[in-house]
N, C-alpha and C positions, 0 to 999 in steps of 0.2 A: 504492499498499500503506499501511495506517496506520502512524505512526508508535510504536505500541503492538503491541507481537509477541507472537502469541497463544503458549500454550507448546507446540501443535505449529510450526507457523513458527519460535519460536526452535531447538527441536529440530533441524526442516533447516536454520538456518543456522549451528547449532554442527559440524553434521556437513561443510559446506562450509567453514567455518572450521579443522576441523579439516585438509584435505586441502589447503586451501593453506600449512598452517602445514609439513607435509609437505614439499609441492613447494618450498617454497621453503628451507629444509634442505637439501634435495633438492639443489637449483640450485647453493645458497650451496658444499655439498661440490665443486662441479664449476671454481670459481673460482680460478684459476692464471694464471702468463704464457703468453703463447702458444695459449691456447683463445680463439678469434673472438666476437664476440657472439654474432652467429647459431646459432654451435652452443650457447652456453646457452640461445639461444630455442626450439631445436628438441629439445633436452632438454628446457627445459620441457614442452613441446607433449608427450612422447612421454609424461612423468609425469601428467600430466594426464588423456591418455587412457588410460592404464592403469587407471585411477579411476571410470572409465566417465563421466568427468565434462568439460568444455567450458572452454577460456578463457572468462573474461568480458570481457578486453578485448578480443579477437578481434573486430575487425566493429564496433564501439564506435563510432557516428560517423564511421568509415570507417578504424577504426585496422587495420594490416596486420601486426601481429604478436601474440604469445602474452603476452607478458610486455613490464614497463615496465623496461629494461638502461640505467642513466643511469652514464656515465663522469665521474669528476674534476670537471669545471665543470658538467656536466650536472645538471639539480635534477631532475627529473622527466621521465617520459613520451618516453626515450628511447629506439631503433628498433635490433631487433639488426640487426647488420648483416657488415662484410668488417672491419671494427676488428678487430684483434690486443691482448689486454690483455698491457700489460708491469709488470714486476715496480714496487711503489711503485703502480701505480696505485688506486682505490676505485672500487668498482661499486655502484650503491645496483640492486638488486631489488624488483621490487613485481611480485606473483603477486593474482592474481584467479580466484576459480573457482567457476563456475557448475554447482552440482550440485543435480539434480530439480528445478528453477526457482528456488534461492536462490544467495545470492551472501556467500563468504569471501573476505575481503581482506585482507593484508598485507605490510609490507614491510622489509628491513633492508641496510644497508649495509657489503661486506666488504673487508677489504683484499686486494690481490691478490700473495699472497706476503708483502709484511709493506709496510711504511709508513714517512710521517715521523712524527714527535711532533707535529705541527701537526694531519695529518691524521687520526689516532688518538685525540686531545684531542676535537677534532670531533665523530668519532663517538662520543664516550665521555657530549661533552656533549647532543648529540641524543638518542641513546637513551635519560639520564636524565632529558631533559626529557619524552620519551614517559612514562615512569614518573610523573611531576610530574602530567603533564594527566591522565592512569586514576586518577589520585589521587583525583581532584575531579569524577570523573563517577560523581555519588552521588544516588537520586533527591534530591528538595528544592533540588538543587545548581541552580545553571546553566549555560547552555554557556559562558557568559565567564566563570565562575569555570576552567573547566578551560584556556582561551586566556590567562587571565592566568597560571596556574603554569609554561605554556610559556613564554611569555614574557621571564618576569620570570628564569625559571632562567636560559634561553639568554643572555637580552642582561647578564645579570650575570657572564655565560662570557667576554665580548667578544665576542659573534658576535650574528647576526642572522637574523631570520624572517622567509620570504616570507611574501609577502601575497596576491601574486594566484593562492596558489593553496592548500584547506583541506580537512582533513577533512568528514567527511558520514556521513550516515545509511547503512545497508545491509541489503538487504532481497530482494525481488524482483530490484533494479534496483541495479546498482555503483554510484550516485550517487542518494540520497533525502534528505529533508528529515530534519534540518535541518544547514546546512551547521555545522562546527566548524572554527570560526578559531584560528589557532596565533598571535594578537593581541589584543590587546583593541581594539575600534575607537573611534577618536574619534567623540564624540558620544554613541555608544550609548547610548537612553534604555532595551531592553528587549532581555532576550537568553531565548530557550526557553528553559523549566522543561523539567528533566531528571524524567524519569517511569521508574516503573522497567517493564521492559518493551519499552524504548527500545535498540536494538543499532546503534553507530558508528563509525565509525574515525576513528581518533586519529591523526593522522600529521604532527611535523614536520619538515618544510622546515627546514634552518638551514645559512647561507651563511659561512664564514667570513670574508668581508667584507663588502663592503656590500648589504643587500637585495635590491636593483633585479635585476631579468632579464627577459630577453628570447627568444624562440621565434625557431628556426632556420625555414631555407627549408623543410625537410621541412613545416611546417605542426604539426609534436609537440614537437619535442625543446625543451625549453626549458633557457637554459645563463646561468652568472651576468653579467651585466653587466661585470664587471671582472676576469674568467676565474679565478676562484680557486674553487675546491674549497667543494662542499655536500655532505650526508648528509640521507640520509630513514630514519626509521624509522616502522612503521605496527601498530599491532595494532587489530582489531577486536573490540570488547564489548560486555557486555552491562550494563545498568544495574539497578541493584535497591535495596532500602531500604539494605545496607550497603555491604562493599566489593563495587566492580565485577567479574564473572567476565570474566576475559582469554578470549575465543571462539577467538583464535589463539596461544596460549600455546605456546611450544614448548620442550622440556627441554633444548636448547641452543640457547639466545638468543645470536645474534651481536650 
C-alpha cells in the first residue's frame, strides 16, 4: 500500500482507529487486581467481535492472542495467560483492529488498582513523550524530528528508550513503511520526509532502567534486561499540512 493514503483510505483507517480506541478503553476499564491476562484478552476479543471487526494481531506471524498484554517488566508483545494481576502492577494494553481491510493500532499503560510513584512517573513521562512526538508529525518534517522529540524528552526525565522496536506506518497492514524510531540513529544521513496523507503509529516504549531488552522463550514477550518497569503508549495519527490528526484519540486518555 502506498505511503500516501487517499481520502477514502483515510476514512476507512479512521473508522478502524475509532474502534481500536474504544476497545482499548473498554479493556482498560476491566484492569483490576485478581483478573487474569487471558480474561482481558478474551474480553477484548468479544469487544472487537461485536463491532464486526477482527484482531489485527491474531495470527500475525503466528501470534496466538487478540491483544498484547505486557505486565511490569514486559515491554511489548506480552501474551494473555493465567497470570493474575496484582495491586501495584502496571499493564500495557496494545490493541489492533482490522475492519473492512484497514487497521487501527493503539496502546496505553494502566496501573492495577494503584502503583508506586516511580511507576506513575514512568507512565506520565511515556505518555507525554508520545505527545511530544506527535507534535512533530507535520507535513514537511522528517521522521527523525519525531524520534528526536521522544528521545530527548524521555532521557531528560532520566528514563531510557527501547531501540529494538519502533513505530510504523499503518494501513491495510499492521506494519507498513516508514519505520518510526523513538530515537535518532547514530550516523543517520537521511530520514523519510513526512507528507500529508501518511498514517503512522507513534509508540514510545520507555524503560525505568537500562534500555536493553530480551525476548522470552515464548518467542514473543519482550522484557527489560534488568527486570525494571516499562511503559508503552501509542496513537495512530494522520499527517496533514498543519497539526496532525490523532485517529485513535480517546475521550478518556489513560
